[in-house]
mmCIF file of the protein (N, C-alpha, C, O) and its ligand, coordinates in Angstrom:
data_MODEL
# 
_entry.id   MODEL 
# 
loop_
_entity.id 
_entity.type 
_entity.pdbx_number_of_molecules 
1 polymer     1 
2 non-polymer 1 
# 
_entity_poly.entity_id                      1 
_entity_poly.type                           'polypeptide(L)' 
_entity_poly.nstd_linkage                   no 
_entity_poly.nstd_monomer                   no 
_entity_poly.pdbx_seq_one_letter_code       MYHTGEKPGAGTYYCDECYHEITIAGDQDVLPVCPICSATTFYKASEH 
_entity_poly.pdbx_seq_one_letter_code_can   MYHTGEKPGAGTYYCDECYHEITIAGDQDVLPVCPICSATTFYKASEH 
_entity_poly.pdbx_strand_id                 A 
# 
loop_
_entity_poly_seq.entity_id 
_entity_poly_seq.num 
_entity_poly_seq.mon_id 
_entity_poly_seq.hetero 
1 1  MET n 
1 2  TYR n 
1 3  HIS n 
1 4  THR n 
1 5  GLY n 
1 6  GLU n 
1 7  LYS n 
1 8  PRO n 
1 9  GLY n 
1 10 ALA n 
1 11 GLY n 
1 12 THR n 
1 13 TYR n 
1 14 TYR n 
1 15 CYS n 
1 16 ASP n 
1 17 GLU n 
1 18 CYS n 
1 19 TYR n 
1 20 HIS n 
1 21 GLU n 
1 22 ILE n 
1 23 THR n 
1 24 ILE n 
1 25 ALA n 
1 26 GLY n 
1 27 ASP n 
1 28 GLN n 
1 29 ASP n 
1 30 VAL n 
1 31 LEU n 
1 32 PRO n 
1 33 VAL n 
1 34 CYS n 
1 35 PRO n 
1 36 ILE n 
1 37 CYS n 
1 38 SER n 
1 39 ALA n 
1 40 THR n 
1 41 THR n 
1 42 PHE n 
1 43 TYR n 
1 44 LYS n 
1 45 ALA n 
1 46 SER n 
1 47 GLU n 
1 48 HIS n 
# 
loop_
_struct_asym.id 
_struct_asym.entity_id 
A 1 
B 2 
# 
loop_
_chem_comp.id 
_chem_comp.type 
_chem_comp.mon_nstd_flag 
ALA 'L-peptide linking' y 
ASP 'L-peptide linking' y 
CYS 'L-peptide linking' y 
GLN 'L-peptide linking' y 
GLU 'L-peptide linking' y 
GLY 'peptide linking'   y 
HIS 'L-peptide linking' y 
ILE 'L-peptide linking' y 
LEU 'L-peptide linking' y 
LYS 'L-peptide linking' y 
MET 'L-peptide linking' y 
PHE 'L-peptide linking' y 
PRO 'L-peptide linking' y 
SER 'L-peptide linking' y 
THR 'L-peptide linking' y 
TYR 'L-peptide linking' y 
VAL 'L-peptide linking' y 
ZN  non-polymer         . 
# 
_pdbx_entity_nonpoly.entity_id   2 
_pdbx_entity_nonpoly.name        ? 
_pdbx_entity_nonpoly.comp_id     ZN 
# 
_pdbx_nonpoly_scheme.asym_id         B 
_pdbx_nonpoly_scheme.entity_id       2 
_pdbx_nonpoly_scheme.mon_id          ZN 
_pdbx_nonpoly_scheme.ndb_seq_num     1 
_pdbx_nonpoly_scheme.pdb_seq_num     101 
_pdbx_nonpoly_scheme.auth_seq_num    101 
_pdbx_nonpoly_scheme.pdb_mon_id      ZN 
_pdbx_nonpoly_scheme.auth_mon_id     ZN 
_pdbx_nonpoly_scheme.pdb_strand_id   A 
_pdbx_nonpoly_scheme.pdb_ins_code    . 
# 
loop_
_atom_site.group_PDB 
_atom_site.id 
_atom_site.type_symbol 
_atom_site.label_atom_id 
_atom_site.label_alt_id 
_atom_site.label_comp_id 
_atom_site.label_asym_id 
_atom_site.label_entity_id 
_atom_site.label_seq_id 
_atom_site.pdbx_PDB_ins_code 
_atom_site.Cartn_x 
_atom_site.Cartn_y 
_atom_site.Cartn_z 
_atom_site.occupancy 
_atom_site.B_iso_or_equiv 
_atom_site.pdbx_formal_charge 
_atom_site.auth_seq_id 
_atom_site.auth_comp_id 
_atom_site.auth_asym_id 
_atom_site.auth_atom_id 
_atom_site.pdbx_PDB_model_num 
ATOM   1   N  N  . MET A 1 1  ? -6.364  -4.939  53.528 1.00 0.00 ? 1   MET A N  1 
ATOM   2   C  CA . MET A 1 1  ? -6.407  -6.285  52.948 1.00 0.00 ? 1   MET A CA 1 
ATOM   3   C  C  . MET A 1 1  ? -4.992  -6.800  52.721 1.00 0.00 ? 1   MET A C  1 
ATOM   4   O  O  . MET A 1 1  ? -4.058  -6.032  52.491 1.00 0.00 ? 1   MET A O  1 
ATOM   5   N  N  . TYR A 1 2  ? -4.865  -8.095  52.791 1.00 0.00 ? 2   TYR A N  1 
ATOM   6   C  CA . TYR A 1 2  ? -3.593  -8.763  52.524 1.00 0.00 ? 2   TYR A CA 1 
ATOM   7   C  C  . TYR A 1 2  ? -3.828  -9.821  51.459 1.00 0.00 ? 2   TYR A C  1 
ATOM   8   O  O  . TYR A 1 2  ? -4.937  -10.329 51.290 1.00 0.00 ? 2   TYR A O  1 
ATOM   9   N  N  . HIS A 1 3  ? -2.760  -10.137 50.748 1.00 0.00 ? 3   HIS A N  1 
ATOM   10  C  CA . HIS A 1 3  ? -2.907  -11.050 49.620 1.00 0.00 ? 3   HIS A CA 1 
ATOM   11  C  C  . HIS A 1 3  ? -1.926  -12.205 49.705 1.00 0.00 ? 3   HIS A C  1 
ATOM   12  O  O  . HIS A 1 3  ? -0.864  -12.093 50.318 1.00 0.00 ? 3   HIS A O  1 
ATOM   13  N  N  . THR A 1 4  ? -2.289  -13.303 49.090 1.00 0.00 ? 4   THR A N  1 
ATOM   14  C  CA . THR A 1 4  ? -1.404  -14.461 48.981 1.00 0.00 ? 4   THR A CA 1 
ATOM   15  C  C  . THR A 1 4  ? -0.040  -14.032 48.451 1.00 0.00 ? 4   THR A C  1 
ATOM   16  O  O  . THR A 1 4  ? 0.062   -13.294 47.471 1.00 0.00 ? 4   THR A O  1 
ATOM   17  N  N  . GLY A 1 5  ? 1.016   -14.516 49.129 1.00 0.00 ? 5   GLY A N  1 
ATOM   18  C  CA . GLY A 1 5  ? 2.374   -14.174 48.727 1.00 0.00 ? 5   GLY A CA 1 
ATOM   19  C  C  . GLY A 1 5  ? 2.987   -13.055 49.542 1.00 0.00 ? 5   GLY A C  1 
ATOM   20  O  O  . GLY A 1 5  ? 4.201   -12.856 49.514 1.00 0.00 ? 5   GLY A O  1 
ATOM   21  N  N  . GLU A 1 6  ? 2.153   -12.320 50.271 1.00 0.00 ? 6   GLU A N  1 
ATOM   22  C  CA . GLU A 1 6  ? 2.683   -11.275 51.137 1.00 0.00 ? 6   GLU A CA 1 
ATOM   23  C  C  . GLU A 1 6  ? 3.143   -11.875 52.470 1.00 0.00 ? 6   GLU A C  1 
ATOM   24  O  O  . GLU A 1 6  ? 2.774   -12.992 52.830 1.00 0.00 ? 6   GLU A O  1 
ATOM   25  N  N  . LYS A 1 7  ? 3.955   -11.102 53.186 1.00 0.00 ? 7   LYS A N  1 
ATOM   26  C  CA . LYS A 1 7  ? 4.409   -11.501 54.522 1.00 0.00 ? 7   LYS A CA 1 
ATOM   27  C  C  . LYS A 1 7  ? 3.898   -10.455 55.510 1.00 0.00 ? 7   LYS A C  1 
ATOM   28  O  O  . LYS A 1 7  ? 4.637   -9.552  55.899 1.00 0.00 ? 7   LYS A O  1 
ATOM   29  N  N  . PRO A 1 8  ? 2.652   -10.576 55.908 1.00 0.00 ? 8   PRO A N  1 
ATOM   30  C  CA . PRO A 1 8  ? 2.010   -9.523  56.715 1.00 0.00 ? 8   PRO A CA 1 
ATOM   31  C  C  . PRO A 1 8  ? 2.413   -9.527  58.181 1.00 0.00 ? 8   PRO A C  1 
ATOM   32  O  O  . PRO A 1 8  ? 2.021   -8.635  58.933 1.00 0.00 ? 8   PRO A O  1 
ATOM   33  N  N  . GLY A 1 9  ? 3.190   -10.522 58.595 1.00 0.00 ? 9   GLY A N  1 
ATOM   34  C  CA . GLY A 1 9  ? 3.600   -10.580 59.995 1.00 0.00 ? 9   GLY A CA 1 
ATOM   35  C  C  . GLY A 1 9  ? 2.732   -11.541 60.791 1.00 0.00 ? 9   GLY A C  1 
ATOM   36  O  O  . GLY A 1 9  ? 1.654   -11.943 60.356 1.00 0.00 ? 9   GLY A O  1 
ATOM   37  N  N  . ALA A 1 10 ? 3.228   -11.895 61.963 1.00 0.00 ? 10  ALA A N  1 
ATOM   38  C  CA . ALA A 1 10 ? 2.527   -12.871 62.790 1.00 0.00 ? 10  ALA A CA 1 
ATOM   39  C  C  . ALA A 1 10 ? 1.144   -12.374 63.175 1.00 0.00 ? 10  ALA A C  1 
ATOM   40  O  O  . ALA A 1 10 ? 0.945   -11.194 63.463 1.00 0.00 ? 10  ALA A O  1 
ATOM   41  N  N  . GLY A 1 11 ? 0.191   -13.302 63.174 1.00 0.00 ? 11  GLY A N  1 
ATOM   42  C  CA . GLY A 1 11 ? -1.160  -12.939 63.571 1.00 0.00 ? 11  GLY A CA 1 
ATOM   43  C  C  . GLY A 1 11 ? -2.181  -13.872 62.965 1.00 0.00 ? 11  GLY A C  1 
ATOM   44  O  O  . GLY A 1 11 ? -1.842  -14.839 62.283 1.00 0.00 ? 11  GLY A O  1 
ATOM   45  N  N  . THR A 1 12 ? -3.422  -13.570 63.222 1.00 0.00 ? 12  THR A N  1 
ATOM   46  C  CA . THR A 1 12 ? -4.523  -14.369 62.705 1.00 0.00 ? 12  THR A CA 1 
ATOM   47  C  C  . THR A 1 12 ? -5.215  -13.607 61.589 1.00 0.00 ? 12  THR A C  1 
ATOM   48  O  O  . THR A 1 12 ? -5.548  -12.432 61.745 1.00 0.00 ? 12  THR A O  1 
ATOM   49  N  N  . TYR A 1 13 ? -5.429  -14.267 60.478 1.00 0.00 ? 13  TYR A N  1 
ATOM   50  C  CA . TYR A 1 13 ? -6.046  -13.659 59.300 1.00 0.00 ? 13  TYR A CA 1 
ATOM   51  C  C  . TYR A 1 13 ? -7.247  -14.491 58.888 1.00 0.00 ? 13  TYR A C  1 
ATOM   52  O  O  . TYR A 1 13 ? -7.319  -15.688 59.168 1.00 0.00 ? 13  TYR A O  1 
ATOM   53  N  N  . TYR A 1 14 ? -8.186  -13.841 58.219 1.00 0.00 ? 14  TYR A N  1 
ATOM   54  C  CA . TYR A 1 14 ? -9.374  -14.550 57.757 1.00 0.00 ? 14  TYR A CA 1 
ATOM   55  C  C  . TYR A 1 14 ? -9.546  -14.359 56.269 1.00 0.00 ? 14  TYR A C  1 
ATOM   56  O  O  . TYR A 1 14 ? -9.348  -13.269 55.733 1.00 0.00 ? 14  TYR A O  1 
ATOM   57  N  N  . CYS A 1 15 ? -9.917  -15.436 55.617 1.00 0.00 ? 15  CYS A N  1 
ATOM   58  C  CA . CYS A 1 15 ? -10.220 -15.387 54.191 1.00 0.00 ? 15  CYS A CA 1 
ATOM   59  C  C  . CYS A 1 15 ? -11.382 -14.435 53.947 1.00 0.00 ? 15  CYS A C  1 
ATOM   60  O  O  . CYS A 1 15 ? -12.381 -14.469 54.665 1.00 0.00 ? 15  CYS A O  1 
ATOM   61  N  N  . ASP A 1 16 ? -11.250 -13.588 52.937 1.00 0.00 ? 16  ASP A N  1 
ATOM   62  C  CA . ASP A 1 16 ? -12.303 -12.622 52.635 1.00 0.00 ? 16  ASP A CA 1 
ATOM   63  C  C  . ASP A 1 16 ? -13.532 -13.275 52.008 1.00 0.00 ? 16  ASP A C  1 
ATOM   64  O  O  . ASP A 1 16 ? -14.613 -12.686 51.998 1.00 0.00 ? 16  ASP A O  1 
ATOM   65  N  N  . GLU A 1 17 ? -13.371 -14.472 51.494 1.00 0.00 ? 17  GLU A N  1 
ATOM   66  C  CA . GLU A 1 17 ? -14.482 -15.148 50.808 1.00 0.00 ? 17  GLU A CA 1 
ATOM   67  C  C  . GLU A 1 17 ? -15.247 -16.095 51.734 1.00 0.00 ? 17  GLU A C  1 
ATOM   68  O  O  . GLU A 1 17 ? -16.477 -16.066 51.780 1.00 0.00 ? 17  GLU A O  1 
ATOM   69  N  N  . CYS A 1 18 ? -14.515 -16.935 52.471 1.00 0.00 ? 18  CYS A N  1 
ATOM   70  C  CA . CYS A 1 18 ? -15.188 -17.979 53.265 1.00 0.00 ? 18  CYS A CA 1 
ATOM   71  C  C  . CYS A 1 18 ? -14.897 -17.863 54.759 1.00 0.00 ? 18  CYS A C  1 
ATOM   72  O  O  . CYS A 1 18 ? -15.403 -18.651 55.557 1.00 0.00 ? 18  CYS A O  1 
ATOM   73  N  N  . TYR A 1 19 ? -14.076 -16.872 55.136 1.00 0.00 ? 19  TYR A N  1 
ATOM   74  C  CA . TYR A 1 19 ? -13.771 -16.603 56.547 1.00 0.00 ? 19  TYR A CA 1 
ATOM   75  C  C  . TYR A 1 19 ? -12.972 -17.709 57.218 1.00 0.00 ? 19  TYR A C  1 
ATOM   76  O  O  . TYR A 1 19 ? -12.948 -17.815 58.444 1.00 0.00 ? 19  TYR A O  1 
ATOM   77  N  N  . HIS A 1 20 ? -12.321 -18.527 56.409 1.00 0.00 ? 20  HIS A N  1 
ATOM   78  C  CA . HIS A 1 20 ? -11.428 -19.534 56.971 1.00 0.00 ? 20  HIS A CA 1 
ATOM   79  C  C  . HIS A 1 20 ? -10.283 -18.838 57.688 1.00 0.00 ? 20  HIS A C  1 
ATOM   80  O  O  . HIS A 1 20 ? -9.727  -17.860 57.189 1.00 0.00 ? 20  HIS A O  1 
ATOM   81  N  N  . GLU A 1 21 ? -9.933  -19.356 58.875 1.00 0.00 ? 21  GLU A N  1 
ATOM   82  C  CA . GLU A 1 21 ? -8.885  -18.740 59.675 1.00 0.00 ? 21  GLU A CA 1 
ATOM   83  C  C  . GLU A 1 21 ? -7.510  -19.233 59.261 1.00 0.00 ? 21  GLU A C  1 
ATOM   84  O  O  . GLU A 1 21 ? -7.286  -20.437 59.134 1.00 0.00 ? 21  GLU A O  1 
ATOM   85  N  N  . ILE A 1 22 ? -6.595  -18.304 59.052 1.00 0.00 ? 22  ILE A N  1 
ATOM   86  C  CA . ILE A 1 22 ? -5.207  -18.612 58.719 1.00 0.00 ? 22  ILE A CA 1 
ATOM   87  C  C  . ILE A 1 22 ? -4.333  -17.992 59.807 1.00 0.00 ? 22  ILE A C  1 
ATOM   88  O  O  . ILE A 1 22 ? -4.438  -16.801 60.096 1.00 0.00 ? 22  ILE A O  1 
ATOM   89  N  N  . THR A 1 23 ? -3.482  -18.803 60.398 1.00 0.00 ? 23  THR A N  1 
ATOM   90  C  CA . THR A 1 23 ? -2.564  -18.284 61.412 1.00 0.00 ? 23  THR A CA 1 
ATOM   91  C  C  . THR A 1 23 ? -1.172  -18.164 60.818 1.00 0.00 ? 23  THR A C  1 
ATOM   92  O  O  . THR A 1 23 ? -0.619  -19.129 60.291 1.00 0.00 ? 23  THR A O  1 
ATOM   93  N  N  . ILE A 1 24 ? -0.618  -16.972 60.909 1.00 0.00 ? 24  ILE A N  1 
ATOM   94  C  CA . ILE A 1 24 ? 0.754   -16.717 60.478 1.00 0.00 ? 24  ILE A CA 1 
ATOM   95  C  C  . ILE A 1 24 ? 1.623   -16.679 61.725 1.00 0.00 ? 24  ILE A C  1 
ATOM   96  O  O  . ILE A 1 24 ? 1.395   -15.889 62.641 1.00 0.00 ? 24  ILE A O  1 
ATOM   97  N  N  . ALA A 1 25 ? 2.623   -17.550 61.740 1.00 0.00 ? 25  ALA A N  1 
ATOM   98  C  CA . ALA A 1 25 ? 3.408   -17.728 62.965 1.00 0.00 ? 25  ALA A CA 1 
ATOM   99  C  C  . ALA A 1 25 ? 4.542   -16.719 63.097 1.00 0.00 ? 25  ALA A C  1 
ATOM   100 O  O  . ALA A 1 25 ? 4.925   -16.358 64.210 1.00 0.00 ? 25  ALA A O  1 
ATOM   101 N  N  . GLY A 1 26 ? 5.081   -16.262 61.966 1.00 0.00 ? 26  GLY A N  1 
ATOM   102 C  CA . GLY A 1 26 ? 6.248   -15.389 62.052 1.00 0.00 ? 26  GLY A CA 1 
ATOM   103 C  C  . GLY A 1 26 ? 6.328   -14.422 60.895 1.00 0.00 ? 26  GLY A C  1 
ATOM   104 O  O  . GLY A 1 26 ? 5.574   -14.523 59.928 1.00 0.00 ? 26  GLY A O  1 
ATOM   105 N  N  . ASP A 1 27 ? 7.246   -13.486 61.003 1.00 0.00 ? 27  ASP A N  1 
ATOM   106 C  CA . ASP A 1 27 ? 7.349   -12.420 60.014 1.00 0.00 ? 27  ASP A CA 1 
ATOM   107 C  C  . ASP A 1 27 ? 7.817   -12.908 58.644 1.00 0.00 ? 27  ASP A C  1 
ATOM   108 O  O  . ASP A 1 27 ? 7.653   -12.206 57.646 1.00 0.00 ? 27  ASP A O  1 
ATOM   109 N  N  . GLN A 1 28 ? 8.400   -14.109 58.591 1.00 0.00 ? 28  GLN A N  1 
ATOM   110 C  CA . GLN A 1 28 ? 8.870   -14.633 57.304 1.00 0.00 ? 28  GLN A CA 1 
ATOM   111 C  C  . GLN A 1 28 ? 7.873   -15.590 56.661 1.00 0.00 ? 28  GLN A C  1 
ATOM   112 O  O  . GLN A 1 28 ? 8.123   -16.116 55.576 1.00 0.00 ? 28  GLN A O  1 
ATOM   113 N  N  . ASP A 1 29 ? 6.748   -15.816 57.328 1.00 0.00 ? 29  ASP A N  1 
ATOM   114 C  CA . ASP A 1 29 ? 5.748   -16.736 56.779 1.00 0.00 ? 29  ASP A CA 1 
ATOM   115 C  C  . ASP A 1 29 ? 4.863   -16.017 55.766 1.00 0.00 ? 29  ASP A C  1 
ATOM   116 O  O  . ASP A 1 29 ? 4.415   -14.893 55.995 1.00 0.00 ? 29  ASP A O  1 
ATOM   117 N  N  . VAL A 1 30 ? 4.625   -16.680 54.661 1.00 0.00 ? 30  VAL A N  1 
ATOM   118 C  CA . VAL A 1 30 ? 3.867   -16.106 53.552 1.00 0.00 ? 30  VAL A CA 1 
ATOM   119 C  C  . VAL A 1 30 ? 2.407   -16.534 53.643 1.00 0.00 ? 30  VAL A C  1 
ATOM   120 O  O  . VAL A 1 30 ? 2.105   -17.679 53.979 1.00 0.00 ? 30  VAL A O  1 
ATOM   121 N  N  . LEU A 1 31 ? 1.516   -15.615 53.346 1.00 0.00 ? 31  LEU A N  1 
ATOM   122 C  CA . LEU A 1 31 ? 0.103   -15.959 53.289 1.00 0.00 ? 31  LEU A CA 1 
ATOM   123 C  C  . LEU A 1 31 ? -0.127  -16.957 52.155 1.00 0.00 ? 31  LEU A C  1 
ATOM   124 O  O  . LEU A 1 31 ? 0.298   -16.714 51.026 1.00 0.00 ? 31  LEU A O  1 
ATOM   125 N  N  . PRO A 1 32 ? -0.790  -18.066 52.440 1.00 0.00 ? 32  PRO A N  1 
ATOM   126 C  CA . PRO A 1 32 ? -1.065  -19.069 51.401 1.00 0.00 ? 32  PRO A CA 1 
ATOM   127 C  C  . PRO A 1 32 ? -2.338  -18.728 50.632 1.00 0.00 ? 32  PRO A C  1 
ATOM   128 O  O  . PRO A 1 32 ? -3.052  -17.785 50.975 1.00 0.00 ? 32  PRO A O  1 
ATOM   129 N  N  . VAL A 1 33 ? -2.607  -19.494 49.608 1.00 0.00 ? 33  VAL A N  1 
ATOM   130 C  CA . VAL A 1 33 ? -3.939  -19.481 49.002 1.00 0.00 ? 33  VAL A CA 1 
ATOM   131 C  C  . VAL A 1 33 ? -4.886  -20.148 49.983 1.00 0.00 ? 33  VAL A C  1 
ATOM   132 O  O  . VAL A 1 33 ? -4.520  -21.135 50.621 1.00 0.00 ? 33  VAL A O  1 
ATOM   133 N  N  . CYS A 1 34 ? -6.085  -19.632 50.113 1.00 0.00 ? 34  CYS A N  1 
ATOM   134 C  CA . CYS A 1 34 ? -7.047  -20.246 51.023 1.00 0.00 ? 34  CYS A CA 1 
ATOM   135 C  C  . CYS A 1 34 ? -7.239  -21.726 50.662 1.00 0.00 ? 34  CYS A C  1 
ATOM   136 O  O  . CYS A 1 34 ? -7.561  -22.050 49.519 1.00 0.00 ? 34  CYS A O  1 
ATOM   137 N  N  . PRO A 1 35 ? -7.039  -22.626 51.642 1.00 0.00 ? 35  PRO A N  1 
ATOM   138 C  CA . PRO A 1 35 ? -7.173  -24.061 51.356 1.00 0.00 ? 35  PRO A CA 1 
ATOM   139 C  C  . PRO A 1 35 ? -8.616  -24.494 51.141 1.00 0.00 ? 35  PRO A C  1 
ATOM   140 O  O  . PRO A 1 35 ? -8.866  -25.588 50.636 1.00 0.00 ? 35  PRO A O  1 
ATOM   141 N  N  . ILE A 1 36 ? -9.551  -23.659 51.513 1.00 0.00 ? 36  ILE A N  1 
ATOM   142 C  CA . ILE A 1 36 ? -10.960 -24.009 51.381 1.00 0.00 ? 36  ILE A CA 1 
ATOM   143 C  C  . ILE A 1 36 ? -11.536 -23.551 50.042 1.00 0.00 ? 36  ILE A C  1 
ATOM   144 O  O  . ILE A 1 36 ? -12.194 -24.326 49.347 1.00 0.00 ? 36  ILE A O  1 
ATOM   145 N  N  . CYS A 1 37 ? -11.290 -22.302 49.685 1.00 0.00 ? 37  CYS A N  1 
ATOM   146 C  CA . CYS A 1 37 ? -11.960 -21.746 48.512 1.00 0.00 ? 37  CYS A CA 1 
ATOM   147 C  C  . CYS A 1 37 ? -10.999 -21.157 47.474 1.00 0.00 ? 37  CYS A C  1 
ATOM   148 O  O  . CYS A 1 37 ? -11.434 -20.624 46.453 1.00 0.00 ? 37  CYS A O  1 
ATOM   149 N  N  . SER A 1 38 ? -9.694  -21.256 47.738 1.00 0.00 ? 38  SER A N  1 
ATOM   150 C  CA . SER A 1 38 ? -8.667  -20.778 46.798 1.00 0.00 ? 38  SER A CA 1 
ATOM   151 C  C  . SER A 1 38 ? -8.641  -19.269 46.615 1.00 0.00 ? 38  SER A C  1 
ATOM   152 O  O  . SER A 1 38 ? -8.027  -18.774 45.670 1.00 0.00 ? 38  SER A O  1 
ATOM   153 N  N  . ALA A 1 39 ? -9.296  -18.533 47.497 1.00 0.00 ? 39  ALA A N  1 
ATOM   154 C  CA . ALA A 1 39 ? -9.228  -17.074 47.435 1.00 0.00 ? 39  ALA A CA 1 
ATOM   155 C  C  . ALA A 1 39 ? -7.825  -16.597 47.817 1.00 0.00 ? 39  ALA A C  1 
ATOM   156 O  O  . ALA A 1 39 ? -7.071  -17.315 48.474 1.00 0.00 ? 39  ALA A O  1 
ATOM   157 N  N  . THR A 1 40 ? -7.490  -15.388 47.399 1.00 0.00 ? 40  THR A N  1 
ATOM   158 C  CA . THR A 1 40 ? -6.145  -14.854 47.645 1.00 0.00 ? 40  THR A CA 1 
ATOM   159 C  C  . THR A 1 40 ? -6.180  -13.535 48.417 1.00 0.00 ? 40  THR A C  1 
ATOM   160 O  O  . THR A 1 40 ? -5.171  -12.833 48.480 1.00 0.00 ? 40  THR A O  1 
ATOM   161 N  N  . THR A 1 41 ? -7.323  -13.194 49.000 1.00 0.00 ? 41  THR A N  1 
ATOM   162 C  CA . THR A 1 41 ? -7.420  -11.971 49.800 1.00 0.00 ? 41  THR A CA 1 
ATOM   163 C  C  . THR A 1 41 ? -7.831  -12.316 51.229 1.00 0.00 ? 41  THR A C  1 
ATOM   164 O  O  . THR A 1 41 ? -8.694  -13.162 51.461 1.00 0.00 ? 41  THR A O  1 
ATOM   165 N  N  . PHE A 1 42 ? -7.189  -11.641 52.175 1.00 0.00 ? 42  PHE A N  1 
ATOM   166 C  CA . PHE A 1 42 ? -7.413  -11.911 53.587 1.00 0.00 ? 42  PHE A CA 1 
ATOM   167 C  C  . PHE A 1 42 ? -7.471  -10.604 54.359 1.00 0.00 ? 42  PHE A C  1 
ATOM   168 O  O  . PHE A 1 42 ? -6.946  -9.584  53.911 1.00 0.00 ? 42  PHE A O  1 
ATOM   169 N  N  . TYR A 1 43 ? -8.099  -10.638 55.498 1.00 0.00 ? 43  TYR A N  1 
ATOM   170 C  CA . TYR A 1 43 ? -8.023  -9.487  56.386 1.00 0.00 ? 43  TYR A CA 1 
ATOM   171 C  C  . TYR A 1 43 ? -7.581  -9.952  57.768 1.00 0.00 ? 43  TYR A C  1 
ATOM   172 O  O  . TYR A 1 43 ? -7.775  -11.110 58.138 1.00 0.00 ? 43  TYR A O  1 
ATOM   173 N  N  . LYS A 1 44 ? -6.988  -9.042  58.521 1.00 0.00 ? 44  LYS A N  1 
ATOM   174 C  CA . LYS A 1 44 ? -6.464  -9.384  59.831 1.00 0.00 ? 44  LYS A CA 1 
ATOM   175 C  C  . LYS A 1 44 ? -7.600  -9.409  60.846 1.00 0.00 ? 44  LYS A C  1 
ATOM   176 O  O  . LYS A 1 44 ? -8.603  -8.709  60.712 1.00 0.00 ? 44  LYS A O  1 
ATOM   177 N  N  . ALA A 1 45 ? -7.404  -10.241 61.864 1.00 0.00 ? 45  ALA A N  1 
ATOM   178 C  CA . ALA A 1 45 ? -8.465  -10.457 62.852 1.00 0.00 ? 45  ALA A CA 1 
ATOM   179 C  C  . ALA A 1 45 ? -8.909  -9.160  63.516 1.00 0.00 ? 45  ALA A C  1 
ATOM   180 O  O  . ALA A 1 45 ? -10.080 -9.011  63.866 1.00 0.00 ? 45  ALA A O  1 
ATOM   181 N  N  . SER A 1 46 ? -7.986  -8.225  63.690 1.00 0.00 ? 46  SER A N  1 
ATOM   182 C  CA . SER A 1 46 ? -8.308  -6.992  64.402 1.00 0.00 ? 46  SER A CA 1 
ATOM   183 C  C  . SER A 1 46 ? -8.946  -5.942  63.509 1.00 0.00 ? 46  SER A C  1 
ATOM   184 O  O  . SER A 1 46 ? -9.331  -4.877  63.990 1.00 0.00 ? 46  SER A O  1 
ATOM   185 N  N  . GLU A 1 47 ? -9.065  -6.225  62.210 1.00 0.00 ? 47  GLU A N  1 
ATOM   186 C  CA . GLU A 1 47 ? -9.648  -5.280  61.269 1.00 0.00 ? 47  GLU A CA 1 
ATOM   187 C  C  . GLU A 1 47 ? -11.010 -5.794  60.814 1.00 0.00 ? 47  GLU A C  1 
ATOM   188 O  O  . GLU A 1 47 ? -11.418 -6.897  61.179 1.00 0.00 ? 47  GLU A O  1 
ATOM   189 N  N  . HIS A 1 48 ? -11.724 -4.977  60.000 1.00 0.00 ? 48  HIS A N  1 
ATOM   190 C  CA . HIS A 1 48 ? -12.964 -5.413  59.360 1.00 0.00 ? 48  HIS A CA 1 
ATOM   191 C  C  . HIS A 1 48 ? -14.176 -5.470  60.270 1.00 0.00 ? 48  HIS A C  1 
ATOM   192 O  O  . HIS A 1 48 ? -15.267 -5.826  59.823 1.00 0.00 ? 48  HIS A O  1 
HETATM 193 ZN ZN . ZN  B 2 .  ? -11.543 -19.058 51.655 1.00 0.00 2 101 ZN  A ZN 1 
# 
């Protein structure tokens, strides 16, 4: 799992609550709060 404020690296992540897709473009980009449901936990597309 990844959380808001972390820098998990480039890739596609999904909100653990509503499955909204978040794309991280680079290693310095921070995971945001989910814009749909305000959740702060995400998983990577290749996991779960
Ligand atoms: Zn969400």
